[in-house]
C-alpha positions, 0 to 999 in steps of 0.5 A: 801804563795803559794810556801809553799802550793805547796811544801807541796803538793809535799812532801805529794805526795812523802811520799804517793809514798814511803808508797806504796813501799812494798816487796812481799817475799816467802821462800828461799828454796823449799817447800817439801810435801808428796803427799796426805798431805796439804801444806802452800805456804808462801807469805807475804808483808814486811813491814807488811800491810793489803792487804785486799783491794789489788789483790792477784793472785797465778798462775803456772809460769812454765805452758803455759800461767801462768795458774791461781791457785787462785785469790782474788780481790775486797774482794772476791775469784774469781776462775772462770778461775782457773785450773780445777785440783785445784778446791776446793783445794785452800784457802786464810785465809782472816783474815791473809790478814789484817796482810799482809799474803797472804799464800795459803793453798793447800789441798790433794797435788798431784804429778802434783802440783809440780812446780813453783808458783808465788804470785802476789800482786797489789794495785792501785799504786804498785805491786810485786811478789815472787816465791815458788818452790813446790817439791812433794814426793810420796811413791809408791805402794809396789814392786811386784815380779813375775816369768817370766819363765826360761832360757835355763840354768835353771835360774829363770827370776824374774820381780819386778815392782812398780808405783806411786813414785816421784821423780824418785826412785831407785830399787835394787835387793839383795840376801840373803847376802844383796849383790846388784845384777845387773838388766838385763833390766830396764824400767822407765816411768813418768806418771801423778801420778808419776814414774813407775819402772820395773827391771828384773833379773835371779837367780839360785838355790843358791840364796834362798832369793831375795829382791826387794827394791824401795827407795827414800831419806827418804822412802823405800819399800821392797818385799822378795821372797823365791825361793825353790828347787821345783821351779827349780825342776819343770823346770828340770822336765818340760825340761824332759817332753818337751823333751819327747813330742818333741821326741814323736812329731818327731816320730808322724811326721815320722809315718804320713809321712810313713803311708800317702803312705799306704792306707791299714794302714790308720786305724793304722795311726789314732790309732797312732796319737790318742795315741800321742795326748793322750800322749801329754795331759798326759804330760801336765797334769803331768806338771800342777800337778807338778807345783801345788805341790809347793802351800800349798793347803787347803780344804776350807768349807764355814760356813753357820752360818756366811752367810748373811741371803740372801745367800744360802750355798750348803750342802757341803759348796763349793758354795754360791749364792744370793737367794730370801729367808731369812735365820733365825737367826742374830747371832754375827758371821753372816754378816747383810749388806755385802753378805759375808760368812767365811770358817769354818777353820782358820789358824794362821801359815805357808802358805796356798792356795785356789781357787775360781771360779768367772765366770759369777758373776758381784759382788764379793769380796774374800780373807782372814779376821781376826777372830775378824773383825766386820761383822755388818753394812757398812765398808771398806773391807781394812786391817785396818778393818782386810780384805785383799781382791780383788773384782769386782764392777760396772765392775771395779776390785779393791783392798783396801789397804791404799786406793782403787786401780783400777786394770788393768787386761788383761783378766777377771779372771774366777778363782782366787787363794789366797796365804797367808804366815802368817809369812811373812805378805803376801797375793797374788792374781792370775788369775789361768787360765791366770797364771798372778798376780792380786795384793799383800798385803805385810808387813802385821802384822797378830796376829790372825787366818785368815779365807777364805772369799767370798762375793757377794757384799753389801746388794743386788745382783740380779745375782744368779751365785754362787761363787765356792770353787774349789777342782779340782786343787788338 
């Protein structure tokens, strides 16, 4: 009898031990996700059994010390030691734990989330784990083409750059025939938010249309630049003007050397030197004027009837500043929370360009808006709402595309140029004085009139410095 009892106890132990032999399984293939989306990292117990009373631990096995992503223990989530970048972005479905499903939901995926994840499940007498490989694909910003000068033979140096891609993208130049062009220099850098890529190329007058294309396996962004004869003519004229200036400089040097030994002719030397300096300024002025003829400038006059009641628009419609007085009237075209004002004339075709002086002002937005935009209450100054702008808030320069982009500028702009190509869906912003690019909206769809727009921020601005529509570039 005693022998039978011992035998039954041993068999029971063996049965209990076998009942604990489960397997943790994950996906056989990598889990692909686009940056910004949510993703489920699959993990479950086979055969299916409740893991409510077990420990479920998710961690990054490809990082040093296998850092914690999510921990479930003693029926609660314990994420005190969780990696900082995952705080508030991980979640287990506690109801699914009863069915052996320990899959982890990861919200707002980032490029830095790419890697190997370990799903570890442990009971009192058993443990197992599975690995999940997460691959993140990030579509970067639209490529931006900038002009980087001329070479000695008249070729136009172009630079195309884009950032925020993952994995490493391909960048290629195409001419108007769709033929691929060879890049002269290539720079690729990996940052925390993805890869940035920069290519340069030299084109000549025969290449009228130049495409810069950045692509991944399933995504592609492209920017088109149309080169005109004016661009190359400006180079030729610049060469002539520079040559004239060099000749004049040589003549001035000879004159200085000769007249330095003739005290009696000192006055004549000073006059000649002054004449050379005047000639130098004249040549520089003509060169600047020549370059500016490339841009289709328009005369912008601000419409005081659209201005926020706290704004004061000058009689000539060229300046706007924040004031203490309140303008009467709440028409449908007047802004009531944004300190904004719109130009009187709109444009529904072709290209146009204008400049705004922002020197001394600490809050501003400027650009173009769609005719039918909402002007009441608070909203984002983004293309989704019919606003294409850049601005300065709290010391940070920003653009508002699909999300808010912080712009890293070498110098603080004193005057900003706005260029619009209606048919190409292009809105470009430039720092006029430093002759540098600020930001470009590409591939936009315009189906209404576009109006120039300037703003002194939202609701209140204690800085009385005006924004000025510039005419002195004409």
